[in-house]
N, C-alpha and C positions, 0 to 999 in steps of 0.2 A: 371323693371315692374312698372307700375304706382302706386303712393302712395296715396290712398284715405285717407281723413282725418279720424283720429281714432274715432272721434265722430260718424261717420256713422256706426261704429262697434256695438254701444250700442243698439242692438235690444231689449234687455231685462234688467230687474233689475239685473239678474245674472251677466251680463257683468260688470255693474257698481260696484257691490259688489266685484268683483275680482280685481279691480284696487286699487293701493295704496292710502291711505288717504292723502289729501292735507293739509299742515300746515295751520292753521287758520290765516287769514290775515284780516286786516280792509278792508272795501269796497274800500277805496281809494288806499290802497296798492295792493289789488287784481286787480283793474283797471290798475294801473301802470305796474304791472307784466304782465298782459294779453297783454297790448299794446306792451311791450318790446318783449314778446314771438312772437306776430304776425309779428313784424318787422323782428325779427331774422329768423322766418320760411320763410317769403317772400324772404329774402336775400338768404337763402339756396335753396329755390325753383328755384330762378333765376339761381343759379350756377348749380343745378342738372338737371333741365329740359331744360334750354335754352343753357347752355354752356358746359354741360357734364363735369363739373370740380368742383365737390363738395369739400368743405373744411372739412367736418365732415363725420363720418361714418353713415351708416343707423341706427345703434342702437342709436347713439347720437341724430340724427334727430328725431327718433321715440320718444325718451324721451321728447323732446320739445313738440311734438304733444300731448303726453299723459298728460303732465303737463297742457297744455292749455285746453284740454278737461276736466280735473278734476276741473280746475278753473271755467269753464263755467257751469259745473254741480252744483258746490257749490254756485256760485254767478250767479244766472240765468239772472240777468240784464246785464251781460257781454256777453251773447251769441249773436252772430251776425247772425247766420243762414247761414253763408258763409262756406259751407261744400264741396265746389267743389274741386276735386283733382287738382294736378298740370297740367300745360299745356306745352307740349314739342315743340310747334310750335316756330320756330326761326325767321320767317320773311324772310328767305332766299330762300324759296321754294314756289311754288304754293300750295294752300291748296285745298283739296277735302273733300267732305262730305261723311261720312260713311252711307251706306244704313241702317244699324242697329247700334245703339249707342254702343260704346265700354265702358264697365263698368270697374271699378277698383275692388280691392279686399279689404275687411275688414281684419284686422290683429288680431291674438291672439299671446300671448307671454308665456302663462303658460298652463300646463295640465288642470287646472281648467277652464280657459277661453275656451279652445278648447272643453272640455266636455260640457260646457254651450251651445256652438253653436250646438253641436250634439243633445243635449236634446231639444233645441228650434225647430230644424228642425223636429225632430220626433213628437213633440207636434203639429206642424202645419200640418204635414202629416196625422194626425188622425190615422185611423185604417190601413192605407196602410203601407206595409213593406218598409223600407228605406235602401238602400244600398249606400255606399259611395265609390268613387274612390279617391285614394290618389296618387298624382304625385309630383315629385320634383318641387320646385319653382325656375325656371331658372332666373338668375340674368342678365337681358339684357334690350333691348329696345322693348317695345310692338309694334307689327306690324299687320296690316290687309292687307292680300293679296287676291285680287279678281281674280277669274278665270271665264271667260265667254266662254261657249261652249268648256270648257276644256283648253282654252288658257289663260295664265297669262296676265292680262291687266293693273294691277296697284298694287303698294305697298304703303301703307299710314301709317304713324305713328299714335299713339293714339291721339295726340294733346290734345284737351280738352274733348275728348270722342265723340263729335259730328262731328268734322272735324279735319284733321291732315295734316301734310306735305306730299306732293307727292314726295317720294324718289325712284320712280320706277327705274330710270336709275342706280342710285348707288346700289340699291338692286340687280339688275340683274348682275352688274359688280362685286360685292363683294361676293355674296352668290351663292353657287352651288346648285341651286334649279331648278327642272324641269319647263320648260316654258309651257309644255303641260301635262295634267293629263293622266295617263295610264287609259285605258278603261276596266280594268278587271271587274269593276262593273259599274253600271249606273253613268253617270256624269251629275250633274245638269246643267241647262242652265246658271245659275249664282250661285256662292257660294263665300261668304266672309269667308276666313279661318283666324283665329286669332292665333298668336303665338309670338315668342320672337326671336329677332336677338341677338346673343351673340358671344363671342370670346372664344375659348378654352384656357385652361391654357398653353398648349404647344405653341400656336401662341403668346400668351401674353408674355411668357418668351423669345421667340425668338426676338420679337420686342424690349423688354427691354434690352436684351443682346446687340443688335445693338446700342441702344441708349447709353448704358454705354460705349461701345467701342468708340463711337463718342464723349464722354465727356458730354453727355446730362443727364438731370435728368430723372429717370425712370418714366413711367406712374404708377399711383397709383392703378388703379383698371381695370380689364378687361371689366367691364360693361361700365365705362366711355369711355374707348378707343374704344369699339365697337360702342357706340352711336356717338362719335365724328367722327369716320371713316365713318359711314353711312351718316352722315350729312355734309360731306365736300362738298363745292360748286363745285369743279372740280369733274367730274364723276369718283369717285372711286380712290382707291389706290391699284394698282396691287400687291404691295409687302405685302399687308395685306389680310388675309382671314377671312371672317365672316361666321358664321353658322346660321341656322334658325331651329326652332322646332315648329311644329303646335300642338295645344292642345285645340282649341275651334273654334267656328264658329259664324257668324252673320247671314246675310240674305242668304236664300236659295230659289231658284226658279227653278222648282215648289216646293212648301212646302212639298209635299209628299216624296221628296227625302232627306229631312233633317234627320240627325241622330236621332234615337229614344232614345239614351243614350250615356253617355261618352264612354262606352266600344264600342258601335257601331261606334262612331267617330274614335277611335283608329284603328278599323278594316278598315274603309274606307280610312283613311290616308295611311295605308300600301298598300292597293289595288291600290291607285292612284299613288303610287311611290314617296310619299312625306316623308320627315323626320318627325317622330313623337316621342312621349314619349315612350322610350323603357322599362323603369322600372316603371310601374304603378301597384297599388295593389287595390284589392276590399276588403272593410271592411264591414261586415254585422253587427258587434257589435261595441259599443264604445271602448271596450278594444282592438279589432282588429285594429281599426283606430289608436289608440294611439301607439300600437306596431309597426305599419307600419311607423308612423312618427318617432319613436325612431330609427328604423332600418335605415331610410334615414339619420338621423343625424349621425349615426355611419359610414355609407358608403360614405358620401359625400366627405370625404377627398380623396377617391379613384376615384371619378368621374372626367372625363377629362374636365368638364365644371363648371362654377361658379354657385353655388346655395346658397340661404340664407334662405331656409325654405322648407316647404311642403305645397301643396295646397290640400284641402279636398273639394270634390264636390259631391253633390247628383247625383247619376248615372242616374236615369230615368228623361227624359225631361218632362213627364207628371207631375211629382211631382215638378219639378222646376217651372212650370207655377203656381202651387198652392202656392208655397212659395213666389214668386215675388221678388221685389227689394225694397231697402231702399235708396233713394237718388241716388248716383252714384255707389252703390255696390249691388250685388245680396244677397238675404237671403239664397241661396242654395249653396254658396261656401264661403270659408274662407281660409286665409293663416295663417300658423303657422310659426313664425319667430324663427329660431335657435338663441340661445344666442351667442354673439361673444366671441371668445377666448381672454382673457385679462390677463395682468400681470402688476405688479408694479415694477419699478426699479428707479434708481437714475441717474440724469443728471450729468455726470462727466465734461463735457465741451461743448462748442458750437463753431464749426468751420465753415468756409465759403468756399464753392466751387465756382469756377468761370467757367461759361460756355463759349462756343465759341462765343456767342453774347455779352459777357461781363456781363451777369446777375449773381448776387451773390445769392447763395442759402445757407441759414444757415442749419447746420446739428447738431443734438444733439448726442454727444458721450455718450453712455450709459454704466452703469455697466451691463455686460452681463447677459441676462435673457432668459430662455427658454420659447418659445411661439409657440404653434401650430406645435411642432415637430422640430423647428429650434432655434438656439441661436441668439438673436437680440443684436447687439452692436451699431448700428447707426440708426437714423431715421431722415428723412427730416422734417424740420420745415417750408419749402416752401418759406417764404419771411419775410421781416421785420415786416409787419403788423400782420402776424400770431403770431409771437413771442410776440408782444405787446398785441394782443387781448387775448391770453391765459396767458400772464404774466409768461412766462417760464424763469426760472433762473437757473444758474449753482448751483448744490446742491439740487435742487428740487427733490422730489419723484413724478414721473409721472405714469399715467396709460396708457398703450399702448394696442392696439388691431390690429389685422391684417385685412386690408381691402381686401375683395375678397380672403381671405386665403393666400395672398401673401405679400403685402406691409404693413409693420408696420406703425402705425400712433399714435401720441399722442392724446388721447381723454380726458384727465383730468389731473389736477395738484392738489396734496394734499398740500394746503397751510398751513394746521395746522402743517405739519412736516417740513416746510421750516426752514433751519438753520439760526440762527441770523447772520446778516451781509451780507446775500445774496442779492445783489443789482440787479436791472433790467439790462438785457443785453444791452450794448451800441453798436449800429451798428457803424462800423468805418466810418470815413469821407474820408479815402484814401484807394485805392485798396491795399490789402495785398500782391499782387504780384509785382506791378510796382510803387506803391505809387502815382498814379494819383488820383486827387480828384474825388470821386464818384458822379454820377449824378442820379437824380430821377425826373420823370415827375409827374406833378400834376394829382392826380386821378389814378395813376398806382402804384401797390404794389412793382414791381421789382425795385431794385437799381442796376445800371450798372456802369461798368468801361468804360469810353468812349474812352480809348486808344487802338486802334486795334493792336498796337505793343506790348501790354501787353503779357509777356511770357506765362501766363496761357491761355489767349485767343488763342494765336498762337498755342500752343500745342493742345487745344481742336479742333480748326479748322482743323489742320493737321490730327488729329485722325479721324475726321469725313470724310475728303476727302479720307483717306486710307481705310475706312471701307468697309465691304462687299457690302453695298448698292450703294456705289459710285465707286471709282477707283479700289477697291478690291485688294489692294497691300498686299499680304501675308507677314507676318513677321513684318509689320509696326504697331505693337501694341502700347498701351500707354507707356509702359516702354521704348521701343526703341525710340519712338518719343521724350519722355522726355529727353533722353540723347542727341539726335541730337539737340534739341532746346537749351539745357543747354550749349552745345559746340558751339552753333551758326553756325551749319552746315545747318540748314533749318529755314526758316521763312514764306514761302508761298508754295503752292502746286508745282510750277515749280521746286523748289529746290529738291523735292523728286526724280526727274528724272535726276538731274544733280549732284549727289553726287560724290565727288572726292574719288576714291578708297583708296588711301593711308590714308587719314584722317579718312575715315569710318572704316578702319581696326583698327586704333588706338583707336577709340571710342567704337566699339562693338565686336572686335575680327575678325580674318580672316574668319572663317566659316560663321558667321552671316553676315558679310559684303558681301560675295559671294552670299548668299541667297537673301539679300536685293537688290543687284544690278540686279540679275536675275528677281526678282519680279517687279522691276521698268521697266525693259525692256519689260516684258510681259504686264505691265499695260498700256503702250502706245497704245496698240491695243484695249483697251476697247471701248464700244459703246459711241458715242458722248454725249448722254444724261446723262451718268454717271458722266462725267466731269462737265456738267452743274449743276447737282445735288450737286456735291462735292464743288461747290463754296459757298454753305451754305447760300444762300439768305433766309432771314427770311420767314417762312411760305410756302416754296416751297418744295413739295414732289415729288416722282417719276412721277406722272401723269403730274404735272406742268412742270417738267424738260423735259419730252418728248414733250410736246406742244412747249416749247421754242426751243428744238433741231430741230423740224420739220420746224419752222419758220426761224431759223438761222442755216445754214448747217454746220458751223464750229465756233470755238471760236474766230477767227479773225473777222468774220461778227458780232458775238455777241458783241465783244468789241466796235464796231463802232456804235451800235444801239443808236439812239436818242430817247428822250422822246416821240416824235411823232410816233415812231415805236411801242410803247407800249400802249399808251393811245390816245383816241380821243381828239378833240379840247377842250372839256370841262374838260379833265383830270379826268373823272369819269369812263369811260368804256374802257375795254380792246380791243385792236386791234389785238391781237394774238389769232387765233382760238384755242379753248380748254383751254385757260388760263383765270382764274377768274380775275375780276377787282382788287381785293385785291393783288393777285400775280403780276399782271401787274404793279401796283403802286410800289410794293416792288422792282421789277427789275429796274424800272425807277429811283428810289431813289438810288439803289445800284450803277448803272452805272453813276449817276450824280457825283460820287466821283472819281476824277482823279486817285487816288491810286488804286481803284478797277478796273478801266479800264486797268491800267498798269498790274495788277495781271492777268487778263484774257489774255492779249496779251502775257505775258511771259509764261503762261501755254500753250497757242497755240504753241508757238515756241518750248517749251520743249518737247511736245509730238510728234512733227513732225521731231525731230532729229533722224536720222537713222545711 
């Protein structure tokens, strides 16, 4: 959900009083700190809104915003007036203008701040009775879906609030949403319905389990994965399922058919056959509102979708008009953010994982600690730059929290407790698996082993090829493949179909060998696109693999494809229908390597042996 600047929350002195005091700095120190905070916030906005790949948790991001807001309050000369929320437009989609501007939400973090909002709303309402509707705060990507004469005509991201990315094709491919409104009640000529695209925990776990089986790094947060999936340039990923929930509206024509209240909207959404908020509460008193928020906090671990708070809205539309807006947020609604679960533990060591593309991922090995109902022993440190930025060292006490209630992340280092003699982590210059000198590109955080024959890479590539998404070779899990690689029985996909029975029995046992040979025989009959996907070309998912499979009917034809078959004369645009320019370039580069062509040719020969 879009993150409005916290400064927009300060409707009243009550809000300012509820914030923590800022340590007194000299004007010059304050200016330097404000500039540093703005640069850091801009960096994280780019990662969050544009790339769907944040480096820090929402709570850590919010702390930066709150610190900046406190500085600007105390040192008024520092205020820039730039309170615009983030912009999720990527430049990769056509943009469309919203009929009615999409607002963000101001945030509260404590009971006192929430009660201050409720009191302010009641004061502005005057003598009118005020009822509040409390809803879960879904953690996804804000979307505006327009229906004209009952027919879905477009789906647009929030963007900058005025215009957003047109993701209609991807939205329809990925979300099971009615294209036509049911006519149980009157349907407006035009209605902009506002909601959230998200991914369930079950789907998130399924995708991460497949990534782990393929030797890849797990995705960090269902929200980021949902946003990244919706914004893929190729139209959709059939192996991923997104959900949508509707909880608001923009333009309605004719205006007489607009909802009269939030409760009325919930009724209309159900009558139109759309997915809506199933657990919403009505609070007539401030105590009732706070109880509902607390109940949501206690229940959210059981909900099948990611939430990070509750949203409190004035129910009656007539009162909303009286309360109005402040900047890019309404005065009639506010979000309450649940505090993240955190724990402190010690870093026992830092190890390195090697992926199928050769990228090295550092992992902190932790003193086991319980967090959010599970015991955490390891946490990804992402890349070399992240370790340096946070200055994480072996022996450090670190604060961890769970992103999206699932993936643990380091959010702080207690340097006051750092043991004497703990030095900075030194990234190796050689691959720990094959001793090849590591390579790093300028401006890229990832450090890679360039040796495709590296045993760790070979193992990860074979794990990926054998995974459910690709050749689906039952029994060829990481443990089995590790043994086969170690005994030098396999080094490329074709080898999985040509295992010598006697040597296989010696390596894994007679019963396991029989199962593996049967799985390999069945695997030869898989759909062509699955073998294409299993080649592991960077950035190529199922949708791209299917586009390639349609263009090149078998692996022999694929192995002979020239650069001109992938890209136009300028080398910029794809010549394969349904394949993005980026994916086409990746294929051209992959097949420009003679060893890769030979790998494809051998795989073709192996799967056609009968």
